[in-house]
C-alpha positions in Angstrom: 47.6 140.2 -269.7 47.6 137.0 -267.9 44.6 135.7 -265.9 45.1 133.8 -262.6 42.6 131.0 -261.3 41.7 131.1 -257.8 43.1 128.9 -254.8 44.3 125.6 -254.7 43.0 121.9 -254.8 42.0 122.0 -251.2 39.4 124.7 -252.3 37.7 122.7 -254.7 39.5 123.8 -258.0 42.9 123.7 -259.4 45.5 126.4 -258.5 46.5 127.2 -261.8 47.8 130.3 -263.4 48.0 131.2 -267.2 50.2 134.0 -266.9 53.6 132.1 -266.7 55.8 132.8 -269.8 58.6 130.7 -268.7 57.6 127.8 -266.4 54.7 126.2 -264.6 52.7 127.6 -261.6 52.7 124.8 -259.1 55.3 123.0 -257.3 58.4 123.6 -255.4 60.7 126.3 -256.3 63.7 128.1 -255.0 65.1 131.5 -255.5 67.3 131.8 -258.5 70.1 134.3 -258.4 70.5 134.4 -262.2 66.9 135.6 -262.3 67.2 137.9 -259.3 70.0 139.7 -261.2 68.0 139.8 -264.3 65.0 141.3 -262.5 67.1 143.9 -260.7 68.6 145.2 -263.9 66.0 144.5 -266.6 64.7 147.8 -268.3 62.0 148.5 -270.9 62.8 146.4 -273.9 65.9 144.7 -272.8 64.7 141.2 -273.3 63.0 141.8 -276.6 59.6 141.1 -275.3 58.6 144.8 -274.7 55.4 146.0 -276.6 56.6 149.6 -276.8 57.7 152.6 -274.6 54.3 152.8 -273.0 55.4 150.2 -270.4 57.8 152.3 -268.7 54.9 154.5 -267.5 53.0 151.7 -266.1 52.9 151.0 -262.3 52.1 147.6 -260.4 51.3 146.4 -257.0 52.4 143.1 -255.7 50.4 140.8 -253.4 51.5 138.1 -251.1 48.6 135.7 -250.5 49.5 133.2 -247.7 46.8 130.7 -247.1 46.1 127.5 -245.3 47.1 125.3 -248.2 49.3 127.3 -250.5 51.2 130.6 -250.9 51.0 132.8 -253.9 52.4 135.9 -255.3 50.6 138.0 -257.7 51.2 141.3 -259.5 48.4 143.7 -260.4 48.4 146.5 -263.1 46.6 149.7 -262.5 43.3 148.2 -263.6 43.4 145.6 -261.2 44.1 142.7 -263.5 46.8 140.1 -262.4 49.8 140.0 -264.9 52.0 137.5 -263.3 51.7 135.1 -260.6 53.0 131.8 -258.9 51.5 129.4 -256.5 53.2 126.7 -254.3 51.4 124.2 -252.2 52.9 123.2 -248.9 52.5 120.3 -246.4 49.6 120.4 -243.8 50.6 118.7 -240.7 48.1 116.5 -238.5 50.2 114.9 -235.8 47.2 113.9 -233.7 43.5 113.9 -234.0 42.2 117.5 -233.9 45.8 118.9 -234.5 46.7 121.0 -237.4 50.0 122.6 -238.0 52.3 124.1 -240.4 56.2 124.5 -240.7 56.6 128.3 -240.3 59.8 128.2 -242.1 58.2 126.4 -245.0 55.5 129.2 -245.1 58.3 131.6 -245.4 60.2 129.8 -248.0 57.0 129.1 -250.2 56.4 133.0 -250.2 60.0 133.9 -251.0 59.9 131.2 -253.9 56.6 132.6 -255.3 57.9 136.0 -255.4 61.1 135.0 -257.2 59.0 133.0 -259.9 56.3 135.6 -260.4 59.0 138.2 -261.0 60.7 135.9 -263.5 57.4 136.2 -265.5 57.2 139.9 -264.9 60.8 140.5 -266.3 60.2 138.2 -269.1 57.3 140.4 -270.3 59.5 143.4 -270.3 58.8 144.9 -266.9 61.1 146.0 -264.2 61.1 146.0 -260.5 61.1 149.8 -260.3 57.6 149.4 -261.6 56.4 147.7 -258.4 55.5 150.5 -256.2 54.4 148.4 -253.2 53.7 145.0 -251.9 50.7 144.1 -249.8 50.3 141.0 -247.8 47.0 138.9 -246.9 47.2 135.8 -244.7 45.3 133.0 -243.1 44.2 134.4 -239.8 44.3 133.0 -236.1 47.1 130.7 -237.1 49.6 131.3 -234.3 53.4 131.3 -234.6 55.9 131.7 -231.7 59.5 132.4 -232.4 62.7 133.3 -230.6 63.0 137.2 -231.0 66.9 136.7 -230.3 67.6 134.1 -233.1 64.3 134.8 -235.1 63.8 131.1 -235.4 60.4 129.4 -234.8 60.1 127.7 -231.5 57.6 125.1 -232.8 55.3 124.4 -235.6 52.5 127.1 -236.3 49.2 126.1 -234.8 46.5 126.6 -237.7 43.2 128.2 -237.2 40.9 125.0 -237.3 43.1 123.1 -234.8 40.8 122.0 -231.8 43.4 120.7 -229.3 42.3 123.6 -227.0 38.8 122.5 -226.4 39.5 121.5 -222.8 41.2 125.0 -222.0 38.2 126.7 -223.8 35.8 124.7 -221.7 37.4 125.9 -218.6 37.7 129.5 -219.6 34.0 129.6 -220.2 33.5 129.0 -216.5 35.7 131.8 -215.2 34.3 134.9 -213.6 33.8 137.6 -216.3 34.0 135.1 -219.1 30.9 136.5 -220.4 32.2 139.9 -220.9 35.0 138.9 -223.2 32.9 139.4 -226.5 31.9 142.8 -225.4 35.6 143.8 -225.5 37.0 141.8 -228.4 33.9 140.8 -230.4 34.7 137.2 -230.4 33.2 134.3 -228.3 35.6 132.0 -226.4 36.0 129.0 -228.8 39.1 126.9 -230.2 39.2 129.4 -233.0 41.2 132.6 -232.0 45.0 132.7 -231.4 44.7 133.6 -227.5 43.9 129.9 -226.8 46.4 128.5 -229.1 49.0 130.5 -227.5 48.0 129.5 -223.9 47.9 126.0 -225.0 51.5 126.2 -226.3 52.7 128.0 -223.0 51.4 124.9 -221.2 52.6 122.2 -223.3 55.6 123.2 -225.3 58.9 123.3 -223.3 60.6 125.6 -225.8 57.9 128.2 -225.9 57.3 128.1 -222.2 61.1 128.6 -221.6 61.4 131.4 -224.1 58.5 133.0 -222.2 60.0 132.8 -218.8 63.3 134.2 -220.3 61.7 137.1 -222.1 62.7 135.8 -225.5 59.1 134.8 -226.8 57.8 136.7 -230.0 54.2 135.9 -230.7 52.3 136.7 -233.9 49.9 135.7 -236.6 51.2 134.7 -239.9 51.3 138.3 -241.2 53.6 139.3 -238.4 55.8 136.2 -238.9 56.2 137.0 -242.6 56.7 140.7 -242.3 59.5 140.1 -239.6 61.4 137.7 -241.7 60.8 139.4 -245.0 62.3 142.7 -243.5 65.4 140.6 -242.2 65.4 139.5 -238.5 68.2 142.2 -237.8 65.7 145.0 -238.3 63.2 143.8 -235.9 59.9 144.8 -237.6 57.3 143.2 -235.5 53.9 144.5 -236.4 50.2 143.4 -237.3 47.3 145.3 -238.8 44.0 145.7 -237.1 42.2 143.1 -239.0 44.6 140.3 -237.8 44.8 141.8 -234.3 41.2 141.6 -234.0 41.2 137.7 -234.4 43.6 137.2 -231.4 41.2 138.1 -228.5 44.1 140.4 -227.2 42.8 143.7 -228.8 40.0 145.9 -227.7 37.6 146.1 -230.7 36.6 149.7 -229.7 40.1 151.2 -229.0 42.1 149.0 -231.6 44.8 148.5 -229.0 46.0 145.7 -226.7 43.7 145.5 -223.6 45.0 144.6 -220.2 41.9 142.9 -219.2 42.0 140.6 -222.1 45.6 139.7 -221.6 44.9 139.3 -217.9 42.1 137.0 -218.6 44.3 134.7 -220.4 47.2 135.1 -218.1 49.5 136.7 -220.6 52.3 138.9 -219.1 53.3 141.5 -221.7 56.9 141.6 -220.1 57.5 138.1 -220.9 55.8 137.9 -224.5 56.6 140.3 -227.2 53.4 141.2 -229.0 53.4 142.7 -232.5 52.6 146.5 -232.6 49.1 147.1 -234.0 48.9 149.5 -237.0 46.4 150.5 -239.7 46.0 148.2 -242.7 47.4 150.5 -245.2 50.5 152.4 -244.1 53.6 153.6 -246.3 56.2 152.9 -243.5 55.0 150.8 -240.6 55.4 147.3 -242.5 59.0 148.0 -243.7 60.8 146.8 -246.8 61.6 143.5 -248.3 65.4 143.1 -247.4 66.4 140.8 -250.3 65.6 138.7 -253.2 63.9 139.9 -256.5 61.9 142.8 -254.6 64.7 143.9 -252.4 64.2 147.5 -251.3 60.4 147.6 -252.4 58.1 148.5 -249.4 55.4 146.5 -247.8 52.5 149.0 -247.5 49.4 146.9 -246.9 48.3 144.1 -244.6 44.9 142.4 -244.3 43.6 139.2 -242.8 42.4 137.3 -245.7 38.7 137.6 -245.2 38.8 141.3 -244.8 41.2 141.4 -247.8 38.4 139.5 -249.9 35.7 142.1 -248.8 38.1 144.9 -250.0 38.7 143.0 -253.4 35.1 142.7 -253.8 35.2 146.5 -253.3 32.6 146.0 -250.3 33.5 149.6 -248.9 29.8 150.5 -248.1 27.6 149.3 -245.1 25.2 146.6 -246.0 27.5 144.7 -248.6 28.5 141.2 -248.0 30.7 138.5 -249.5 31.5 134.9 -248.9 34.9 133.4 -249.5 34.6 129.7 -250.4 38.2 128.3 -249.4 39.5 125.7 -247.2 36.8 127.1 -245.0 34.1 129.6 -245.8 33.8 133.0 -244.4 31.0 135.5 -244.8 31.7 139.4 -244.0 29.0 142.0 -243.7 30.1 145.6 -243.7 28.5 147.1 -240.9 30.1 150.6 -241.0 32.3 152.6 -238.6 30.7 151.1 -235.5 31.0 147.5 -234.3 27.9 145.6 -233.9 28.0 142.8 -231.2 26.0 139.8 -232.6 23.2 138.4 -230.6 22.8 135.5 -233.1 26.2 133.6 -233.0 28.3 135.8 -235.3 31.6 137.5 -234.7 32.3 141.3 -234.5 35.7 142.1 -236.3 37.6 144.8 -238.1 36.8 144.9 -241.9 39.5 147.3 -242.8 41.4 150.2 -241.3 42.9 152.4 -244.1 44.2 155.2 -241.9 44.7 158.7 -243.3 42.1 160.1 -241.3 39.5 157.6 -242.4 37.6 155.9 -239.8 38.1 151.9 -239.3 35.3 150.0 -240.7 33.8 147.0 -239.0 32.0 143.7 -240.0 29.9 141.0 -238.8 31.4 137.6 -239.6 30.3 134.2 -240.0 32.8 131.4 -240.4 32.4 127.6 -241.7 35.3 125.4 -240.7 35.1 123.1 -243.6 34.4 124.4 -247.1 36.8 123.0 -250.0 38.6 121.0 -247.5 35.5 119.0 -247.5 36.0 118.3 -251.2 39.6 117.4 -250.4 38.3 114.9 -247.7 36.3 113.1 -250.4 39.5 113.0 -252.7 42.3 112.1 -250.2 40.4 110.2 -247.6 37.6 108.5 -249.4 39.0 108.3 -253.0 35.9 109.3 -254.5 37.8 111.7 -257.2 41.3 112.1 -258.2 41.0 115.7 -258.9 39.1 118.1 -256.7 37.7 120.0 -259.9 35.8 116.8 -260.8 33.5 116.8 -257.5 31.0 118.8 -259.5 30.9 116.1 -262.4 30.4 113.4 -259.6 27.7 115.3 -257.9 25.9 115.8 -261.2 25.6 112.0 -261.8 22.7 112.2 -259.5 19.6 114.4 -259.6 19.7 115.1 -255.8 21.1 114.3 -252.5 19.2 111.2 -252.3 18.2 111.8 -248.8 21.9 112.1 -247.7 23.0 114.9 -245.2 26.6 115.5 -244.5 27.4 117.6 -241.5 31.0 118.4 -242.2 32.0 119.1 -238.6 35.5 118.0 -238.7 36.5 120.7 -236.3 33.2 121.0 -234.6 30.6 123.6 -236.0 31.3 127.3 -236.3 29.1 130.2 -236.7 26.2 130.6 -235.9 26.2 127.2 -234.2 29.5 127.0 -232.2 29.1 123.5 -231.2 32.5 122.4 -230.1 31.6 118.8 -229.5 30.1 118.0 -232.9 32.0 115.4 -235.3 31.6 115.0 -238.9 28.3 112.9 -239.4 26.6 111.4 -242.5 22.7 110.9 -242.1 20.3 109.2 -244.4 22.6 106.4 -246.0 20.8 103.4 -247.6 21.5 100.9 -250.1 20.3 103.2 -252.7 23.2 105.8 -251.8 25.7 106.2 -254.5 29.1 108.5 -254.3 27.2 111.1 -256.3 24.9 111.5 -253.4 27.6 111.9 -250.7 29.6 114.3 -253.2 26.4 116.5 -253.7 25.6 116.4 -250.0 29.4 117.7 -249.3 28.8 120.7 -251.3 25.3 121.4 -250.0 26.8 121.3 -246.4 28.5 124.5 -247.2 25.5 126.1 -248.7 23.3 125.1 -245.7 25.7 126.7 -243.3 25.9 129.7 -245.4 22.3 130.2 -245.2 22.4 130.0 -241.5 24.9 132.7 -241.3 23.0 134.8 -243.8 19.8 134.5 -241.6 21.7 135.5 -238.5 23.2 138.7 -240.3 19.8 139.8 -241.1 18.7 139.5 -237.8 21.7 141.5 -236.1 21.5 144.0 -238.9 17.8 144.3 -239.4 18.3 144.4 -243.1 17.5 141.6 -245.8 20.4 140.9 -247.9 19.4 140.7 -251.6 22.6 139.4 -253.0 25.8 137.6 -252.0 29.2 138.4 -253.9 31.3 135.3 -253.9 35.0 134.2 -254.6 37.4 131.5 -253.6 38.0 128.0 -255.2 34.6 126.4 -254.7 32.8 129.5 -256.3 34.3 128.3 -259.5 31.7 125.5 -259.4 28.5 126.6 -261.2 26.7 123.7 -259.4 27.8 124.8 -256.1 26.8 128.6 -256.8 23.4 127.5 -258.1 22.8 125.3 -255.1 23.7 128.2 -252.9 21.3 130.5 -254.7 18.5 127.9 -254.3 19.1 127.1 -250.7 19.6 130.7 -249.7 16.8 132.0 -251.8 19.0 135.1 -252.8 20.9 136.3 -255.8 24.6 135.1 -255.9 27.1 137.3 -257.8 30.3 135.9 -258.9 32.9 138.5 -260.5 34.8 137.6 -263.5 38.3 138.2 -261.8 38.2 136.0 -259.0 41.4 136.8 -257.2 39.7 139.2 -254.9 41.6 138.1 -251.6 45.1 138.8 -253.3 43.5 142.3 -254.8 42.4 143.3 -251.5 45.9 143.2 -250.1 47.1 145.0 -253.3 44.4 147.7 -252.8 45.6 148.2 -249.3 49.0 148.8 -250.4 48.2 150.9 -253.5 46.1 153.4 -251.3 49.3 153.9 -249.2 51.5 155.0 -251.7 51.5 158.0 -254.0 50.7 157.7 -257.6 48.5 154.7 -257.3 44.8 154.3 -256.6 43.3 157.2 -254.7 39.8 156.5 -253.3 37.0 153.8 -253.0 35.1 155.3 -255.9 38.0 154.9 -258.3 38.4 151.3 -257.3 34.5 150.6 -257.4 34.3 152.1 -260.8 37.2 150.0 -262.2 35.5 146.8 -260.8 32.1 147.8 -262.4 33.8 148.1 -265.8 35.0 144.5 -265.8 33.1 142.2 -268.1 32.1 138.4 -267.2 30.3 138.8 -264.0 28.0 135.7 -263.5 24.8 135.8 -261.6 23.0 132.8 -260.3 19.2 133.5 -259.4 17.2 131.0 -257.1 15.4 128.4 -259.1 14.1 126.0 -256.4 10.7 126.3 -255.1 10.9 128.2 -251.6 9.0 125.3 -250.0 11.4 122.8 -251.2 14.3 124.8 -250.0 12.9 125.1 -246.6 12.2 121.3 -246.4 15.8 120.8 -247.1 17.0 123.2 -244.6 14.9 121.7 -241.9 16.5 118.4 -242.8 20.0 120.0 -242.4 18.9 121.7 -238.9 17.9 118.2 -237.7 21.1 116.7 -238.7 23.1 119.4 -237.0 21.2 118.8 -233.7 22.0 115.2 -233.9 25.5 115.6 -234.6 25.9 117.1 -231.2 27.8 115.6 -228.2 30.0 112.9 -230.2 33.1 114.4 -228.4 32.7 113.4 -224.7 35.6 113.8 -222.2 34.4 111.1 -219.9 37.7 110.8 -218.7 37.7 114.3 -217.2 34.3 113.7 -215.3 36.1 114.2 -212.0 35.0 117.9 -211.0 38.6 118.3 -209.5 40.3 117.8 -212.7 41.1 121.0 -214.7 43.0 121.7 -217.9 43.7 125.3 -216.9 47.3 126.0 -217.6 49.8 126.9 -214.6 50.4 130.2 -216.4 46.8 131.3 -216.2 46.1 133.5 -213.1 42.5 133.5 -212.1 40.9 135.9 -214.6 39.0 139.2 -213.4 37.3 141.8 -215.7 
């Protein structure tokens, strides 16, 4: 049985996999016709690597994990262990300050290549495609893709979730009549974060998108919709999304789980001109279609979850009161608040945790998001040259005993929950001639931990319950130093599972629950998780008074980082960035 380590270099660790029986994990790859033929025809024992007839009775679930810095495909067995995987990193594009883009076709190609390579491993171990019962998809949320529904080709690069080019549009929208009612409908505050404002910006500034909109050719979707559309084959026209991803667009009513005309009107979106994906439950045997070609041709796609919801499911956070934090490119805390949405009074988001259909009620969550997590480590490596390997950041931080008075507010894209400060910029405080690289490295890791504490405190206020522990996953969770720092700063127990591929596992669970003969209920899944050995627990070791002093320093630094982004050239009150397509919104 192979074990796949979590996430890529941007998340603070190497994206390595030890399941590969034939070739390495990282790097570019292309689907290989020879291997596809082998995978489609191999039966138990064909290649001499079979361990016995018992293999023919085993079943597996595949999981596509499309993230901000890499794409992966993993295959899980019935015990929720990965047996094969492949990961490919792709280029992140930053054409202007505050802009963040992906090539939508590169995302698709990376996913297709990962499937081919992982299936090579799977076949080499003596398994066959027929044993893969279904595939789930989990994806970076909010990232916006626009394509031509006639040709199936992207109209522009995808606008990635941390992109802040929409800040002027957001500022104007906040001043519109009825803007204060928006969170009551969709659970999200107006910010640069959701898909809605990204689409509005593209309609204003990208001629290809605007012309397709006017001609009625525009198809809009988040990454899940784009992948499902293309994996099914463009001729089949499968244009869907699940409730967890739809809840991140600001177009879906959080209570009805359907598009709301009041929200669409607020953003000036005409449904007759833009094709929006159909909203379906996260687990369904038919709605997501089937993979049309390649090593998994004919295998159904049966599950779909936004990446943070998927991580909560992968941690088996099925009960109200359970919380998790994923330390990826950014960091995301989700708190299961049951079958009714809780609208936050303390800067958190209300979102759909998961929706598994079959008569089950949808489950909601409170969410706090941190824009910069592992990407802060990547900044130290790529921009400042502090380290050559992101996994070495812990070693660098441990060259000093503490942060030496340095506080790093990593507000590269402003600050997200619970602050929501769009005009903050990354700022380092407390530098003296004593300051060394180790102090800045430690301050970078601490920045994530401080923001996590701020979100945990907001969750406690909204829920009325003290959180005793925090389940963790994602690349930075591999760092013992970071997890111990998190426990010390937050004053709560931090629990790290032995198998940390929880995001990919969540999508596999969603798919497995949808098809016959796989997992059947939450209790079975939770029991399987509890049986696993190797769980690590980090208890707080720092005196509470010291932790409080450190946190006060952080809060002061946050306050001082405000206001660095000033649009002085827009002081003319008559100027407005409101796009022409926006009608005056009313609710």
